[in-house]
C-alpha positions in Angstrom: 42.6 34.7 -25.2 41.7 38.1 -26.2 42.8 40.4 -23.2 41.0 43.8 -23.9 42.5 46.9 -22.9 41.5 47.3 -19.1 42.9 48.7 -15.7 42.3 47.8 -12.2 43.4 47.4 -8.7 45.4 44.9 -6.6 44.0 44.3 -3.3 43.7 41.2 -1.2 40.7 40.9 1.1 42.5 40.2 4.2 43.4 44.3 3.7 39.9 45.6 3.8 38.8 47.4 7.2 36.1 47.5 9.4 35.5 43.8 10.3 36.9 42.1 13.4 40.5 41.1 13.5 41.2 40.8 9.3 39.5 41.8 6.3 36.8 39.5 5.1 34.5 39.0 2.0 31.7 40.7 3.8 30.3 44.4 3.5 33.5 46.3 3.0 34.4 43.9 -0.3 31.0 44.9 -1.8 31.9 48.6 -0.9 35.2 48.1 -2.7 33.3 46.9 -5.7 31.1 49.7 -5.6 34.2 52.1 -5.6 36.0 50.3 -8.3 32.6 50.6 -10.4 32.8 54.4 -9.9 36.5 54.5 -10.7 35.9 53.1 -14.0 38.0 50.1 -13.1 37.3 46.8 -14.8 40.0 44.4 -12.8 40.3 43.4 -9.1 43.3 41.4 -8.6 43.5 39.3 -5.2 46.5 36.8 -3.8 45.6 33.2 -3.6 42.3 32.3 -1.3 43.6 29.2 0.4 43.5 28.6 4.1 47.0 30.0 5.4 49.4 28.2 8.1 52.8 29.0 9.4 54.1 32.5 8.1 50.4 33.4 7.2 51.3 33.5 3.9 48.7 32.9 1.2 51.4 31.3 -1.0 51.7 28.5 1.7 48.2 26.9 2.0 47.0 24.1 3.7 45.0 23.4 0.3 45.3 24.8 -3.0 41.5 23.7 -3.5 40.1 25.1 -0.2 39.1 28.6 1.1 40.6 30.7 3.8 38.3 30.4 6.6 39.6 33.7 8.0 37.9 35.4 5.1 34.6 34.3 6.1 32.3 37.3 7.1 30.6 36.2 10.4 28.2 39.3 10.2 26.8 37.8 6.8 26.8 34.2 8.6 24.4 35.6 11.1 22.5 37.4 8.8 21.8 34.3 6.9 21.1 32.3 10.0 23.9 30.3 9.8 25.4 31.6 13.1 24.1 32.8 16.5 24.4 36.8 16.7 25.7 36.4 20.2 28.3 33.8 19.5 30.2 36.1 16.7 30.7 38.8 19.0 34.7 39.6 19.3 36.7 39.8 22.6 38.0 43.2 23.5 41.4 42.3 21.8 40.2 41.8 18.5 40.0 45.2 16.8 38.4 46.2 13.4 41.1 48.3 12.2 44.7 48.4 12.1 47.3 45.6 11.2 46.3 42.0 11.2 47.2 40.1 14.3 46.9 36.4 12.7 47.9 34.6 15.9 44.9 36.7 17.7 42.6 36.2 14.7 43.2 32.3 14.6 42.8 31.8 18.3 39.2 33.7 18.4 37.5 33.2 15.0 38.6 29.5 14.3 36.5 28.5 17.5 33.8 30.8 16.5 33.4 29.1 12.9 33.4 25.6 14.4 30.8 26.5 16.7 28.7 28.3 13.7 29.0 24.9 11.8 27.6 23.2 14.7 24.6 26.0 14.6 24.2 25.5 11.0 23.9 21.6 11.1 21.5 21.9 13.8 19.2 24.9 12.5 19.6 25.3 8.8 16.5 25.5 6.6 15.8 22.5 4.4 16.9 24.5 1.5 20.2 25.4 3.0 20.6 21.8 4.0 20.1 20.8 0.1 22.4 23.4 -1.1 25.2 22.2 1.3 25.0 18.8 0.3 25.2 19.5 -3.4 28.6 21.4 -2.4 29.9 18.6 -0.7 29.0 16.4 -3.8 30.5 18.8 -6.1 33.8 19.2 -4.2 34.2 15.8 -2.9 37.3 15.1 -5.2 39.1 17.5 -3.0 37.0 18.4 0.1 37.0 14.7 1.6 40.5 14.7 2.0 41.1 18.0 3.0 38.6 17.6 5.7 40.2 14.5 7.2 43.7 16.1 6.7 42.6 19.0 8.9 40.9 16.9 11.4 44.3 14.9 11.9 46.3 17.9 11.7 44.3 19.7 14.7 44.9 16.5 17.0 48.8 16.1 16.1 49.5 19.8 15.9 48.4 20.0 19.3 50.5 17.1 20.6 53.5 18.4 18.8 53.1 21.6 20.4 53.2 20.3 23.8 56.5 18.6 23.0 57.9 21.1 21.3 58.3 19.7 18.1 57.1 20.1 14.4 53.8 18.7 13.6 54.1 18.4 10.0 52.5 15.1 8.7 55.6 13.4 7.4 57.4 14.0 10.5 55.1 13.3 13.6 52.3 11.8 12.4 51.6 7.8 12.8 53.0 6.3 9.7 49.7 4.7 8.7 48.2 8.0 8.7 51.2 10.0 7.3 50.9 7.5 4.1 47.3 8.2 3.8 46.6 4.5 4.1 43.0 4.2 2.9 42.1 1.7 6.0 43.5 4.0 8.5 42.1 7.1 6.8 38.7 5.3 6.7 38.8 4.6 10.7 39.8 8.1 11.5 36.9 9.3 9.7 34.5 7.1 11.4 35.9 8.2 14.8 35.9 11.9 13.9 32.9 12.5 12.0 31.6 15.7 13.9 35.0 17.6 13.6 35.2 16.6 9.8 31.7 17.6 9.1 32.2 20.9 10.9 35.5 21.6 8.6 33.2 20.8 5.5 30.5 23.2 6.7 33.2 26.1 7.2 34.3 25.5 3.6 30.6 25.6 2.3 30.3 28.9 4.1 33.4 30.3 2.4 32.5 29.4 -1.2 28.8 30.5 -0.7 30.0 33.9 0.5 32.6 34.1 -2.1 30.5 33.3 -4.9 27.7 35.6 -4.0 30.6 38.5 -3.9 32.1 37.3 -7.3 28.6 37.4 -8.8 28.0 41.1 -7.6 31.4 42.2 -8.7 30.8 40.6 -12.2 27.6 42.2 -12.5 29.1 45.7 -12.2 31.3 44.7 -15.3 34.4 43.7 -13.1 36.5 40.9 -13.4 38.4 39.3 -10.8 42.1 38.3 -11.4 43.0 35.5 -9.0 46.6 33.8 -8.2 48.1 30.5 -7.8 51.7 29.7 -7.0 53.1 27.1 -9.1 54.1 24.9 -6.1 52.0 23.8 -2.9 53.1 23.8 0.8 54.7 20.8 2.2 52.4 21.0 5.1 49.2 20.6 2.8 46.4 18.1 1.9 47.6 18.3 -1.5 50.8 16.6 -0.9 49.5 14.3 1.8 47.0 12.9 -0.4 48.6 12.8 -3.8 52.2 11.8 -2.2 52.8 9.7 -5.8 52.9 12.9 -7.7 55.5 14.6 -5.7 59.4 13.7 -5.2 58.9 12.0 -2.2 60.6 8.9 -0.1 58.5 6.2 1.1 58.1 8.2 4.3 56.9 11.1 2.5 60.0 13.4 3.0 61.1 15.4 0.0 63.9 14.2 -2.0 64.3 17.6 -3.5 62.8 21.0 -2.8 61.9 24.0 -4.9 63.9 27.4 -5.0 65.9 29.7 -7.2 69.6 30.1 -7.7 72.0 32.4 -6.7 71.6 35.9 -8.3 72.2 39.6 -7.9 69.8 39.8 -4.9 70.9 37.1 -3.1 74.6 35.1 -3.0 73.1 32.0 -1.9 69.8 32.0 -4.0 66.2 31.4 -2.4 65.5 28.1 -0.5 61.7 27.8 -0.7 61.3 24.2 0.6 58.5 23.2 -1.3 58.3 19.5 -2.6 58.9 19.2 -6.3 56.3 17.6 -8.7 57.0 14.0 -10.3 56.1 15.3 -13.7 56.8 11.9 -15.3 54.0 10.3 -12.7 51.8 13.4 -13.5 51.9 12.7 -17.3 50.7 9.2 -16.8 47.0 10.4 -16.1 47.1 13.4 -18.5 48.0 16.1 -15.8 44.6 15.6 -14.3 45.5 17.0 -10.8 46.8 20.1 -12.6 43.6 20.4 -14.7 41.4 19.9 -11.6 43.4 22.7 -10.0 43.1 25.3 -12.7 39.3 24.2 -13.2 38.9 25.2 -9.5 40.5 28.5 -9.4 38.8 29.4 -12.6 35.3 28.6 -10.8 36.3 31.4 -8.6 38.0 34.0 -10.5 37.8 35.2 -14.3 41.5 35.2 -14.9 44.3 33.4 -13.3 48.0 34.8 -12.5 50.4 31.9 -12.2 53.4 32.5 -10.0 57.0 31.5 -11.1 55.8 30.5 -14.5 59.4 30.0 -15.5 59.3 26.6 -13.3 57.1 24.8 -16.3 59.9 25.0 -18.5 62.7 24.3 -16.0 63.0 24.3 -12.2 65.4 24.7 -9.8 66.0 21.5 -8.0 68.1 21.6 -4.5 68.6 18.4 -2.6 66.4 18.2 0.7 68.3 19.3 3.6 70.7 21.9 2.2 70.8 24.9 4.0 70.8 27.2 1.0 69.6 26.9 -2.7 73.4 27.3 -4.1 73.6 23.4 -4.8 70.7 23.2 -6.9 70.4 22.3 -10.7 68.1 23.1 -13.3 65.7 20.1 -14.4 63.3 20.2 -17.3 59.6 20.8 -16.7 56.7 19.7 -18.5 57.1 22.5 -20.9 54.1 22.8 -23.4 52.9 19.3 -22.7 51.1 20.5 -19.7 49.3 23.3 -21.4 48.6 21.2 -24.2 46.6 18.7 -21.9 45.0 21.5 -20.0 43.5 23.3 -23.3 42.4 19.9 -24.4 40.4 19.6 -21.3 39.4 23.3 -20.6 39.8 25.0 -23.9 41.6 28.5 -24.0 42.2 29.3 -20.5 42.7 33.0 -19.2 46.2 33.0 -17.4 48.7 35.7 -16.6 52.5 34.5 -16.4 54.5 35.7 -13.9 57.7 35.8 -15.8 59.7 37.8 -13.6 63.4 36.9 -12.5 65.8 34.7 -14.5 63.8 34.4 -17.8 65.4 32.5 -20.6 64.7 32.5 -24.5 63.1 29.0 -23.7 60.7 30.6 -20.9 59.5 33.3 -23.3 59.2 30.9 -26.1 56.9 28.6 -23.7 54.9 31.7 -22.7 54.3 33.0 -26.2 53.5 29.5 -27.7 50.6 29.5 -24.9 49.9 32.9 -25.9 49.9 34.2 -22.3 50.5 37.9 -21.3 53.8 38.3 -19.1 54.4 40.8 -16.4 56.0 44.3 -16.3 56.9 46.0 -13.3 57.4 49.7 -13.4 59.8 49.8 -10.5 62.2 47.6 -12.3 62.5 50.2 -15.3 64.9 53.0 -13.9 68.3 51.4 -13.3 71.1 53.6 -13.7 73.6 53.0 -16.7 71.0 51.5 -18.9 70.6 54.2 -21.3 72.9 53.7 -24.2 73.4 55.6 -27.6 69.7 54.6 -28.7 68.1 56.2 -25.5 66.7 54.3 -22.7 65.7 50.5 -23.6 65.0 48.7 -20.2 62.4 46.3 -21.0 60.4 47.5 -18.1 59.8 51.0 -19.5 56.1 51.8 -20.8 57.4 52.6 -24.4 59.2 49.1 -24.7 56.0 47.2 -23.9 54.4 44.7 -26.2 50.6 44.7 -26.2 50.2 41.2 -24.7 51.3 42.2 -21.2 50.3 43.1 -17.8 51.9 46.4 -16.2 51.9 46.9 -12.3 53.8 49.7 -10.5 55.0 46.9 -8.0 53.7 43.6 -6.8 53.0 42.0 -3.3 56.7 41.0 -3.2 57.9 44.4 -4.0 58.1 47.7 -1.8 55.3 50.2 -2.5 55.9 52.5 -5.0 56.3 55.7 -2.6 58.3 53.2 -0.4 60.7 52.6 -3.5 60.9 56.0 -4.3 61.8 57.0 -0.7 64.6 54.2 -0.3 65.9 54.5 -4.1 69.3 56.0 -4.9 68.7 59.8 -6.0 69.8 58.9 -9.6 67.1 56.5 -9.9 64.7 58.6 -8.9 65.8 61.5 -11.1 65.8 59.1 -14.1 62.1 58.0 -13.1 61.1 61.8 -12.5 62.4 62.9 -15.9 60.8 59.7 -17.7 57.5 60.7 -16.7 57.6 64.5 -16.8 59.4 64.9 -20.0 61.6 67.5 -18.1 65.3 67.6 -17.4 65.4 67.9 -13.5 68.1 68.0 -10.8 68.5 65.0 -8.2 67.3 67.3 -5.4 64.2 68.7 -7.5 63.2 64.8 -8.3 63.6 64.1 -4.7 61.2 66.7 -3.7 58.7 65.8 -6.4 59.0 61.9 -4.8 58.7 63.0 -1.3 55.5 65.1 -1.9 53.8 61.9 -3.3 53.3 63.7 -6.9 56.0 61.4 -8.5 53.9 58.3 -7.4 50.8 59.6 -9.0 52.6 60.3 -12.1 54.1 56.8 -12.4 50.7 55.3 -11.6 49.4 57.3 -14.6 52.6 56.3 -16.9 51.4 52.5 -16.0 47.7 53.1 -16.9 49.0 55.1 -20.1 51.1 52.5 -21.3 50.7 50.0 -24.1 50.3 47.0 -21.9 46.4 45.5 -22.4 46.2 45.3 -18.7 47.1 47.9 -15.8 46.9 46.7 -12.2 47.9 49.2 -9.6 48.1 48.0 -6.0 45.8 50.2 -3.7 48.6 51.5 -1.9 50.2 53.2 -4.6 46.8 54.8 -5.6 47.3 56.6 -2.4 51.2 57.2 -2.3 51.3 54.9 0.9 55.0 54.2 2.0 56.5 50.7 3.2 54.2 50.7 6.2 51.7 49.2 3.5 54.0 46.7 2.3 52.3 43.2 2.0 55.4 41.1 1.8 58.9 41.0 2.2 60.2 37.9 0.8 62.3 35.4 2.8 61.0 36.9 6.2 58.4 36.0 8.6 56.3 37.7 11.1 55.3 40.9 10.0 54.0 40.1 6.4 50.5 40.1 5.0 49.2 42.4 7.8 48.2 45.7 6.1 44.8 46.8 6.5 43.8 50.0 4.4 42.2 52.9 6.3 38.5 52.9 6.8 38.1 56.4 5.0 40.6 55.5 1.9 38.0 54.8 -1.0 37.3 58.7 -1.6 35.4 60.1 -4.2 38.2 62.1 -5.2 40.4 58.9 -6.0 37.7 57.5 -7.9 37.4 60.6 -10.2 41.0 60.8 -11.0 41.0 56.8 -11.8 37.8 57.2 -13.8 39.6 60.0 -15.9 42.6 57.9 -16.4 40.7 55.2 -17.6 38.9 57.2 -20.1 41.8 59.2 -21.3 44.0 56.2 -21.8 41.1 53.8 -23.5 40.7 51.5 -20.4 37.0 51.8 -19.8 36.1 48.7 -22.0 33.6 46.0 -21.6 33.9 42.9 -19.5 36.0 40.3 -21.5 34.0 38.0 -23.6 
């Protein structure tokens, strides 16, 4: 892929303001696209779009193929005649601004969507009915099993909640359903047709609204960068319906799970708990599941960032049941075989490889052999003690970048840039300030520059000015928002993914500044061809 020199903004739709309870892909999303155009930005990066479950993480979805119902815009449904206007009015406890309260949103919005699905089936036009039937046919390879999975899950989650136990399919469901037995699944479908059909209609709502938005965004010369995690959630239709493709025992319980080993940041490593792929089994049918996964995401976005790319070269396998990731081992992944199969089926795919963390020579060789750009995060550039006799040579410094990379000030897993500046040691702040100003500064002077928000602005400029082909800046960093705007703190739950931008954030002044930077540093280029 030829990645042109472009810049853009990282902002997930849940962060849009002005819609009940949570950001949606309705009017605020279109206003954001207008602002991106005015700001001379050609990229909009989002997080995964799948339906979220426990912990509200877009990286732990009930399906890697489905869309998140919470992102559906109810006003647009009503305007399309697909919902009753009176039925979508939110209760008083649902606010249009402020942090997302996922528990409240799920409690209110999911029943409204279910009711709207029934309204659609009873009142839609013949043209809309044809479109819906075409959607079901096109998406049948994943939609049918997803709808059944969610239907079963709704029933047994409720029962599990009453008993105070986990409702996971491999722990609480009857064995014939947990094993995805065709006869049991077929019987369930015949006895729950209304619920299953509603789930499919809600997916139709999501994909109709998303594709309409994407058409609007692309028409403005803006490309969308999507995101998929390398692994999928254990409590997902993906694992339940494809158990032979994962390292599971006969009951569907994982044999080994994913994580990363102990390192400087964690003495016990990170235990993610995702079931691991049975790559040998996937190879038997030419990695078709992965090919369809990539095909699906590229029908929704223009580029795709793959999280934890290093896991394709080797993955950290931890015995199921361990409480930490310490006892894991490195196991070889599919390496180039997978991407050769994907290329044979889909051609050259526009992938960004998340290559952060413990990256070996072999991982770099895999990424380079595929031609994928890696990632550079400016927050990682200013460690003390890395300045030798040849000067500053940290690989995350802008003057060290190769062109085939994507530079970020930070990612969804990092502090905001302003938050990092407020919490970083004075010496690191001094190094950063001297680097972007080209001026010798005292620690006190550098700290003053940071506290004012000016240093954050200078670091954004440095990222856009860098040699990396793509520069993507979280919206929080454009406005020097501190850690009140942080999206995620890894290995924690309860307060992540909740940030929503202020209603008046998309200012003309910031658009003008970004437009100037894009012009000065040659990033106001054409749409990717």
